[in-house]
ROVEX-611206 format. One line per field, with one value per residue (C-alpha): residue number from 1; residue in one letter; x, y, z. Coordinates in Angstrom, 3 decimals, always signed. Layout:
<sites>
seq: (NUM, ...);
type: (A, ...);
xx: (X, ...);
yy: (Y, ...);
zz: (Z, ...);
</sites>
This chain:
<sites>
seq: (1, 2, 3, 4, 5, 6, 7, 8, 9, 10, 11, 12, 13, 14, 15, 16, 17, 18, 19, 20, 21, 22, 23, 24, 25, 26, 27, 28, 29, 30, 31, 32, 33, 34, 35, 36, 37, 38, 39, 40, 41, 42, 43, 44, 45, 46, 47, 48, 49, 50, 51, 52, 53, 54, 55, 56, 57, 58, 59, 60, 61, 62, 63, 64, 65, 66, 67, 68, 69, 70, 71, 72, 73, 74, 75, 76, 77, 78, 79, 80, 81, 82, 83, 84, 85, 86, 87, 88, 89, 90, 91, 92, 93, 94, 95, 96, 97, 98, 99, 100, 101, 102, 103, 104, 105, 106, 107, 108, 109, 110, 111, 112, 113, 114, 115, 116, 117, 118, 119, 120, 121, 122, 123, 124, 125, 126, 127, 128, 129, 130, 131, 132, 133, 134, 135, 136, 137, 138, 139, 140, 141, 142, 143, 144, 145, 146, 147, 148, 149, 150, 151, 152, 153, 154, 155, 156, 157, 158, 159, 160, 161, 162, 163, 164, 165, 166, 167, 168, 169, 170, 171, 172, 173, 174, 175, 176, 177, 178, 179, 180, 181, 182, 183, 184, 185, 186, 187, 188, 189, 190, 191, 192, 193, 194, 195, 196, 197, 198, 199, 200, 201, 202, 203, 204, 205, 206, 207, 208, 209, 210, 211, 212, 213, 214, 215, 216, 217, 218, 219, 220, 221, 222, 223, 224, 225, 226, 227, 228, 229, 230, 231, 232, 233, 234, 235, 236, 237, 238, 239, 240, 241, 242, 243, 244, 245, 246, 247, 248, 249, 250, 251, 252, 253, 254, 255, 256, 257, 258, 259, 260, 261, 262, 263, 264, 265, 266, 267, 268, 269, 270, 271, 272, 273, 274, 275, 276, 277, 278, 279, 280, 281, 282, 283, 284, 285, 286, 287, 288, 289, 290, 291, 292, 293, 294, 295, 296, 297, 298, 299, 300, 301, 302, 303, 304, 305, 306, 307, 308, 309, 310, 311, 312, 313, 314, 315, 316, 317, 318, 319, 320, 321, 322, 323, 324, 325, 326, 327, 328, 329, 330, 331, 332, 333, 334, 335, 336, 337, 338, 339, 340, 341, 342, 343, 344, 345, 346, 347, 348, 349, 350, 351, 352, 353, 354, 355, 356, 357, 358, 359, 360, 361, 362, 363, 364, 365, 366, 367, 368, 369, 370, 371, 372, 373, 374, 375, 376, 377, 378, 379, 380, 381, 382, 383, 384, 385, 386, 387, 388, 389, 390, 391, 392, 393, 394, 395, 396, 397, 398, 399, 400, 401, 402, 403, 404, 405, 406, 407, 408, 409, 410, 411, 412, 413, 414, 415, 416, 417, 418, 419, 420, 421, 422, 423, 424, 425, 426, 427, 428, 429, 430, 431, 432, 433, 434, 435, 436, 437, 438, 439, 440, 441, 442, 443, 444, 445, 446, 447, 448, 449, 450, 451, 452, 453, 454);
type: (M, S, K, Q, K, R, F, I, L, Q, E, K, D, I, P, T, K, W, Y, N, I, Q, A, E, M, P, N, K, P, L, P, P, I, H, P, A, T, K, K, P, L, K, A, E, D, L, A, F, I, F, N, L, E, C, S, R, Q, E, L, D, A, E, H, V, W, I, D, I, P, E, P, V, L, D, M, Y, K, Y, Y, R, S, T, P, L, V, R, A, Y, A, L, E, E, A, L, G, T, P, A, H, I, Y, F, K, N, E, S, V, N, P, L, G, S, H, K, V, N, S, A, L, P, Q, C, Y, Y, C, K, Q, E, G, V, T, N, V, T, T, E, T, G, A, G, Q, W, G, A, A, L, S, Y, A, A, K, V, F, G, L, E, C, A, V, Y, Q, V, K, I, S, M, Q, Q, K, P, Y, R, S, S, I, M, R, T, F, G, S, T, V, V, G, S, P, S, M, S, T, R, A, G, K, D, I, I, T, R, D, P, T, H, T, G, S, L, G, T, A, I, S, E, A, V, E, L, A, S, T, T, P, N, C, K, Y, T, L, G, S, V, L, N, H, V, S, L, H, Q, T, I, I, G, L, E, A, E, K, Q, M, E, M, A, G, E, Y, P, D, M, V, I, A, C, F, G, G, G, S, N, F, G, G, I, A, F, P, F, M, R, H, N, F, T, G, E, R, H, T, E, F, I, A, A, E, P, A, S, C, P, K, L, T, R, G, R, F, E, Y, D, F, G, D, E, A, G, Y, T, P, L, L, P, M, F, T, L, G, H, D, F, K, P, A, N, I, H, A, G, G, L, R, Y, H, G, A, G, M, I, V, S, Q, L, I, K, D, G, F, M, Y, G, V, D, I, P, Q, L, E, T, F, E, A, G, L, L, F, S, R, T, E, G, I, I, P, A, P, E, S, C, H, A, I, A, A, T, I, R, E, A, L, K, C, K, E, T, G, E, E, K, V, I, L, F, N, L, S, G, H, G, L, I, D, M, S, A, Y, D, Q, Y, I, N, G, D, L, R, N, Y, Q, L, T, D, E, D, L, E, K, G, L, A, R, V, P, H, I, I);
xx: (+244.316, +245.794, +243.697, +242.174, +244.314, +243.113, +239.115, +238.617, +235.559, +233.535, +233.388, +229.511, +230.468, +232.998, +231.664, +230.303, +230.497, +233.237, +232.350, +232.470, +233.615, +232.932, +229.223, +229.139, +232.085, +230.784, +233.167, +233.698, +237.101, +237.782, +237.542, +240.597, +241.251, +242.717, +245.751, +245.697, +241.782, +241.812, +238.213, +237.167, +237.683, +234.953, +235.130, +235.434, +238.749, +240.285, +239.340, +242.003, +244.519, +242.587, +239.888, +236.213, +234.788, +237.632, +237.438, +233.318, +234.526, +236.749, +234.334, +231.331, +230.240, +226.599, +226.506, +227.456, +228.216, +229.356, +228.974, +231.995, +231.984, +231.298, +234.683, +236.381, +234.640, +235.706, +239.373, +239.432, +237.759, +241.342, +242.742, +239.986, +239.191, +242.540, +242.990, +242.576, +244.954, +245.277, +249.054, +249.228, +253.003, +253.553, +251.196, +253.630, +256.810, +255.629, +253.692, +250.870, +247.427, +246.155, +244.736, +246.729, +244.900, +246.454, +244.491, +247.215, +246.984, +250.671, +249.091, +247.863, +249.595, +251.086, +252.265, +250.470, +247.326, +247.750, +246.358, +242.953, +242.587, +244.901, +242.179, +239.247, +241.210, +242.524, +238.755, +237.759, +240.351, +239.674, +235.754, +236.810, +238.370, +241.926, +244.704, +247.565, +248.121, +251.446, +251.828, +254.761, +255.587, +258.364, +259.326, +257.379, +254.403, +252.177, +253.929, +253.995, +250.372, +249.512, +251.578, +249.649, +246.167, +247.103, +248.097, +244.753, +243.024, +244.725, +246.212, +250.093, +251.903, +254.734, +255.812, +258.356, +259.946, +261.900, +265.470, +266.725, +264.186, +264.883, +268.398, +267.459, +264.667, +265.942, +263.703, +260.315, +261.557, +261.972, +258.494, +256.994, +259.092, +258.121, +254.003, +255.348, +255.491, +257.932, +259.893, +261.750, +264.257, +262.597, +263.726, +264.697, +265.521, +262.687, +260.513, +260.522, +260.059, +262.540, +265.146, +264.099, +264.668, +268.036, +269.023, +268.492, +269.961, +272.118, +272.357, +268.692, +267.871, +264.317, +260.935, +257.202, +256.506, +258.903, +257.853, +254.064, +255.214, +256.837, +253.750, +251.416, +253.279, +253.302, +249.982, +248.945, +250.884, +250.367, +246.861, +244.782, +246.590, +245.597, +247.464, +246.827, +247.600, +248.385, +247.409, +246.513, +243.293, +239.839, +238.930, +242.320, +241.057, +237.421, +238.778, +240.755, +237.871, +237.633, +240.123, +238.083, +234.597, +236.107, +237.970, +234.527, +232.884, +236.186, +236.447, +232.710, +233.909, +236.657, +233.774, +235.872, +235.961, +239.059, +239.665, +242.479, +243.278, +246.811, +248.004, +251.260, +250.857, +252.556, +249.720, +246.832, +245.582, +246.029, +244.967, +241.754, +241.033, +241.255, +240.147, +237.331, +235.014, +235.185, +235.567, +231.721, +230.539, +232.599, +230.892, +227.488, +228.785, +228.119, +231.933, +234.961, +237.627, +241.165, +242.514, +246.848, +248.429, +252.396, +254.818, +258.430, +259.928, +262.062, +258.729, +256.209, +253.659, +250.940, +252.772, +254.865, +253.411, +251.530, +247.685, +247.780, +246.452, +249.716, +250.600, +250.421, +253.989, +257.307, +256.682, +253.304, +251.432, +248.486, +245.700, +246.309, +244.887, +244.201, +246.123, +248.939, +252.078, +255.693, +256.180, +255.793, +259.350, +260.082, +263.234, +262.848, +265.847, +266.454, +264.652, +264.078, +259.996, +259.971, +256.345, +255.924, +258.437, +255.421, +255.312, +251.674, +248.527, +245.006, +242.444, +240.261, +242.568, +243.669, +240.542, +240.212, +243.075, +241.668, +238.340, +240.033, +238.944, +242.581, +246.258, +249.565, +252.863, +256.030, +258.629, +262.536, +263.581, +265.774, +262.834, +260.340, +263.017, +263.328, +259.842, +259.588, +262.188, +260.367, +257.351, +259.147, +260.479, +257.367, +254.575, +256.532, +255.940, +258.517, +256.724, +257.464, +259.540, +256.553, +254.149, +257.011, +255.576, +252.220, +253.861, +256.124, +253.012, +251.326, +254.129, +254.019, +250.744, +250.783, +253.341, +251.195, +248.540, +251.299, +252.146, +248.440, +247.213, +244.511, +243.252, +242.604, +241.983, +244.115, +243.872, +246.595, +247.046, +249.881, +249.724, +252.480, +255.529, +259.221, +260.274, +261.613, +263.539, +265.941, +268.935, +267.097, +267.104, +270.569, +271.636, +269.589, +271.030, +274.917, +273.966, +274.606, +270.802, +270.830, +267.671, +267.346, +266.269, +264.345, +265.360, +263.249, +265.229, +264.833, +260.706, +260.771, +262.644, +260.255, +257.323, +259.011, +257.271, +253.905, +251.249, +249.745, +246.093, +244.287);
yy: (+98.335, +99.373, +98.635, +101.506, +101.652, +104.724, +105.231, +109.159, +110.414, +113.325, +116.326, +115.414, +111.756, +113.196, +111.851, +114.703, +112.984, +111.293, +107.582, +107.430, +103.824, +104.206, +104.130, +100.584, +98.728, +95.466, +96.651, +100.197, +101.386, +102.189, +105.563, +107.906, +108.999, +111.607, +110.512, +111.902, +111.258, +107.727, +109.113, +108.677, +112.208, +114.242, +116.387, +119.692, +117.818, +117.372, +120.947, +122.345, +121.672, +120.498, +122.605, +121.561, +120.023, +117.448, +117.115, +116.036, +113.979, +111.984, +110.701, +110.528, +106.863, +107.742, +109.341, +106.959, +110.182, +113.433, +116.086, +117.599, +121.353, +123.201, +125.186, +122.099, +120.607, +123.156, +122.525, +119.192, +119.460, +121.130, +117.766, +115.351, +112.713, +111.074, +108.320, +104.380, +102.569, +99.042, +98.362, +96.043, +96.374, +95.563, +92.312, +91.659, +91.648, +89.672, +86.788, +86.820, +86.062, +88.717, +92.090, +94.352, +98.407, +101.285, +104.259, +107.140, +109.744, +111.248, +113.319, +116.306, +119.251, +118.465, +114.790, +112.811, +112.097, +114.414, +116.916, +115.715, +115.875, +119.138, +121.528, +120.476, +120.532, +124.409, +125.290, +124.393, +125.925, +129.249, +128.625, +128.740, +131.732, +130.246, +131.990, +129.394, +125.899, +123.353, +120.088, +117.609, +115.755, +112.923, +112.809, +115.921, +115.295, +116.041, +119.485, +120.468, +119.680, +121.346, +124.772, +124.343, +124.458, +127.110, +129.458, +128.363, +129.719, +132.782, +130.661, +130.846, +127.691, +126.337, +122.805, +120.321, +117.962, +114.859, +116.140, +113.214, +113.587, +117.132, +116.164, +113.597, +115.402, +119.054, +119.764, +119.186, +121.680, +123.952, +123.285, +123.924, +127.043, +128.300, +128.039, +130.440, +127.909, +127.994, +125.087, +123.265, +120.076, +118.243, +117.444, +121.163, +123.409, +125.732, +123.349, +122.456, +118.809, +118.921, +120.728, +117.828, +115.118, +116.376, +116.455, +112.568, +112.203, +114.541, +112.962, +111.838, +112.363, +112.610, +110.394, +111.327, +110.849, +113.727, +116.094, +115.901, +116.696, +119.646, +120.925, +119.963, +121.851, +125.002, +124.941, +124.444, +127.770, +129.940, +131.782, +130.998, +128.404, +124.773, +121.354, +119.118, +115.735, +114.152, +110.754, +108.048, +109.969, +108.950, +112.363, +112.153, +108.550, +109.931, +112.697, +110.091, +108.340, +110.217, +107.818, +104.775, +106.081, +107.224, +103.990, +101.991, +104.181, +103.271, +99.781, +99.727, +101.386, +98.804, +95.974, +94.252, +94.284, +94.131, +90.701, +92.086, +95.929, +97.000, +100.508, +101.122, +101.888, +104.474, +106.074, +104.690, +107.655, +106.502, +102.725, +103.670, +106.093, +103.723, +100.367, +101.755, +102.423, +98.863, +97.246, +98.200, +95.389, +92.930, +93.948, +92.765, +89.633, +91.065, +90.658, +89.010, +91.514, +91.174, +94.154, +94.048, +96.976, +97.090, +98.475, +98.782, +95.782, +97.987, +99.484, +96.720, +97.936, +96.014, +92.471, +92.491, +95.616, +95.178, +96.219, +98.622, +102.264, +104.660, +108.280, +109.381, +111.454, +110.899, +113.497, +112.259, +115.084, +113.741, +111.570, +108.082, +106.315, +102.644, +101.115, +98.359, +100.306, +99.831, +102.564, +106.013, +106.734, +103.391, +104.833, +103.996, +103.247, +105.623, +104.042, +106.510, +105.729, +108.583, +108.609, +105.290, +105.808, +106.252, +103.977, +103.452, +102.348, +104.505, +103.667, +102.292, +99.920, +98.479, +97.515, +96.345, +94.325, +92.647, +91.792, +90.235, +92.455, +93.076, +92.260, +93.674, +92.328, +93.881, +94.489, +95.062, +98.119, +96.914, +94.422, +97.941, +100.288, +96.784, +97.174, +100.618, +100.246, +97.486, +99.626, +102.810, +100.697, +99.166, +102.045, +105.053, +106.279, +106.560, +106.027, +107.584, +105.094, +104.762, +103.860, +100.971, +99.150, +98.775, +97.878, +95.207, +93.670, +93.557, +92.126, +88.998, +88.748, +88.605, +86.138, +83.838, +84.277, +82.773, +80.026, +78.984, +80.268, +82.101, +85.517, +87.618, +91.425, +93.479, +97.089, +99.177, +102.721, +104.687, +107.428, +109.532, +110.167, +110.202, +112.693, +114.575, +111.168, +110.636, +110.473, +107.362, +105.484, +106.477, +105.052, +102.133, +101.915, +102.171, +99.626, +101.974, +100.838, +98.055, +96.386, +97.052, +94.224, +94.687, +92.431, +90.905, +93.040, +96.546, +95.615, +95.495, +98.264, +100.568, +98.808, +99.291, +102.818, +102.347, +102.992, +99.389, +100.367, +97.510);
zz: (-92.415, -89.073, -85.810, -83.813, -80.450, -78.647, -77.580, -76.185, -74.726, -76.364, -73.806, -73.314, -72.061, -69.137, -65.839, -63.658, -60.534, -58.566, -57.170, -53.392, -52.451, -49.184, -49.421, -50.959, -49.010, -47.203, -44.312, -43.600, -43.041, -39.503, -38.462, -37.964, -34.730, -32.412, -31.105, -27.859, -26.699, -29.116, -30.073, -33.725, -35.752, -37.133, -40.408, -37.868, -36.319, -39.450, -40.835, -38.402, -41.012, -44.216, -45.989, -44.481, -47.777, -48.001, -44.529, -44.956, -48.109, -45.982, -43.988, -46.415, -46.085, -46.958, -50.730, -53.470, -55.960, -55.409, -57.725, -59.528, -58.899, -62.033, -62.216, -61.599, -64.387, -66.223, -65.839, -66.044, -69.755, -70.795, -70.863, -70.453, -71.358, -71.284, -73.804, -73.143, -75.512, -76.577, -76.473, -79.310, -79.548, -76.422, -76.493, -79.599, -77.786, -74.806, -77.257, -75.170, -75.905, -73.009, -74.517, -72.604, -71.939, -70.450, -69.311, -70.139, -67.508, -68.485, -71.535, -69.427, -68.923, -65.432, -66.594, -63.950, -62.956, -59.618, -61.106, -60.700, -57.196, -56.825, -58.765, -56.564, -53.412, -54.343, -55.679, -52.258, -50.201, -52.231, -51.729, -47.816, -48.477, -47.474, -49.292, -48.644, -49.561, -48.178, -48.858, -49.230, -52.382, -53.467, -57.041, -57.346, -59.747, -56.511, -56.081, -59.767, -59.654, -56.804, -57.773, -60.889, -59.321, -56.800, -59.238, -61.252, -58.254, -56.880, -54.448, -52.502, -52.414, -50.305, -51.120, -49.201, -51.364, -50.115, -50.063, -52.023, -54.686, -54.916, -55.635, -57.928, -60.102, -60.109, -63.042, -60.685, -58.115, -61.183, -62.452, -59.266, -58.869, -62.405, -61.307, -58.332, -55.616, -52.661, -52.498, -49.771, -49.340, -46.138, -43.904, -43.395, -40.526, -41.561, -39.098, -35.553, -36.996, -39.399, -36.767, -34.669, -37.365, -38.572, -34.765, -34.442, -37.797, -39.514, -42.869, -43.199, -46.763, -46.155, -46.753, -47.357, -43.440, -42.758, -45.543, -44.400, -41.056, -42.278, -44.389, -41.600, -38.901, -41.337, -42.201, -38.634, -37.582, -40.361, -40.469, -43.439, -44.738, -45.380, -46.020, -48.858, -49.451, -53.129, -51.915, -48.742, -47.701, -48.822, -50.512, -52.865, -54.260, -54.587, -56.672, -58.980, -59.429, -62.910, -63.892, -63.652, -64.842, -67.830, -68.220, -67.876, -70.614, -72.962, -72.028, -73.523, -76.713, -77.091, -76.590, -73.784, -69.800, -67.669, -65.805, -63.959, -62.855, -62.100, -60.747, -58.968, -55.422, -53.143, -50.702, -53.091, -55.137, -58.916, -57.691, -56.348, -58.892, -61.808, -59.516, -57.190, -60.118, -61.754, -57.624, -56.971, -59.511, -57.519, -53.941, -56.021, -57.680, -61.111, -61.928, -60.634, -62.040, -59.946, -58.342, -57.992, -56.255, -57.244, -54.761, -54.602, -52.968, -50.663, -49.260, -49.220, -46.691, -48.747, -48.750, -45.571, -43.617, -40.685, -40.215, -37.421, -36.260, -37.068, -38.209, -41.304, -40.678, -39.178, -36.221, -35.133, -36.088, -38.023, -36.900, -36.456, -39.362, -39.668, -42.138, -43.355, -42.518, -42.256, -39.050, -39.498, -38.741, -41.256, -43.499, -47.073, -49.624, -52.123, -55.099, -58.242, -57.953, -55.270, -55.058, -53.931, -51.139, -48.434, -44.971, -45.099, -47.267, -47.481, -45.098, -48.036, -49.518, -46.407, -45.066, -48.980, -48.697, -45.008, -46.978, -49.614, -52.906, -53.749, -53.200, -53.458, -55.145, -54.623, -57.395, -57.479, -58.846, -61.740, -63.212, -63.079, -65.059, -67.822, -68.226, -68.602, -71.272, -72.915, -72.954, -74.047, -77.077, -78.366, -77.097, -77.809, -74.058, -71.576, -68.238, -64.867, -62.546, -60.362, -63.376, -64.185, -61.312, -62.873, -66.341, -64.727, -62.964, -66.352, -67.967, -65.103, -65.415, -69.495, -69.463, -67.403, -70.170, -72.535, -70.390, -69.931, -73.370, -71.291, -73.237, -70.539, -70.792, -68.515, -67.766, -66.277, -65.184, -66.936, -64.151, -65.183, -68.033, -67.176, -69.075, -66.173, -64.820, -67.590, -65.001, -63.580, -66.703, -67.446, -64.470, -65.149, -68.914, -67.755, -64.866, -62.179, -60.360, -58.020, -55.989, -52.490, -50.064, -46.926, -44.112, -41.039, -38.884, -40.910, -40.962, -37.416, -36.375, -38.560, -36.804, -33.081, -32.503, -34.141, -31.102, -31.546, -30.142, -32.534);
</sites>
């Protein structure tokens, strides 16, 4: 008889509240501050570019549980719960005594976890009377998710996509346009920020920092338009905790509890989404789970960055955020994991790293694709290049268990599928990809323009 691999919640068991880790952290994150006054920001200040409800959630360090609005919950039920899967075939291929589980966020209609936050952000904008939303996107998962959510709630959407990712993954731009969005490669000549970046560097292939600058400028200069963000900020990770809250219940169904929770890391949304609900038990001492964030070796803000107040974008339009950063004008290598090419880490994650509740590992590009191929060939799912980082980190830990004989339980988040990333797999299989090494000189160059407020 075959073993049960998939654990799925019934509709009545889908969580109806998000978990707000800020309210239970032993040390709260430092506040975002106004770049001119250096004073802590209030929700009303953030609401200049964000919708007001998300601005409130961003700074909410009081309420542990926040209700998911009924219209958002109704949309969640189209695809939630997502499966928790025991990866027996991967375990067998590795010869490890570890028990490996993954939360499969790739099965929703948009193919990644990003829609979990796109839906509430667009809902809150609609409730506020907003008519237009704008954003940035790297590989395109967030842009696709927001384009869909905007259409669901009757909003117009404009997306600035990192230019190199737009070239590498043209079909994600097609998805956004299919949902009715306007898509522009960044940096572009359509904004002041984009023009300035191109003037300084005519061959600039773009970064999430450049695309954020352009989207923020559009939101601040367009009537009835709000900016939305797919990672980094506290309210985005809040919305994503639906992942970990489901996984808690599903691990109970499996009769196990994770010794390790692993996710890829760009700005922190999918990592926080799966990790934060489990991490709350570490705060009380009830559990001692290990939390590992897997980032690219070519963009290693967690392992080699510096904790500073820094801008979230290249032009310096955003508030100053307390985070581990490589510098807001850091120019990342053109790796295929476009969603992880961001210079900074979210405020909550940065504080948790400082306090020792989690840590980062950096993984070279070739190792991630090797892991992705093994996962594809054992579990039958082609993972997104971003998710391959989590798989590679999981394989590292599973092989350690093979050496020591420890039967650890490892849970990782499969944040999205790679079916629109096949050109990257082709290049890896053909031997055309390479690793990128960030030198100390590159690191210092990126950090040179950090404001140095701390």
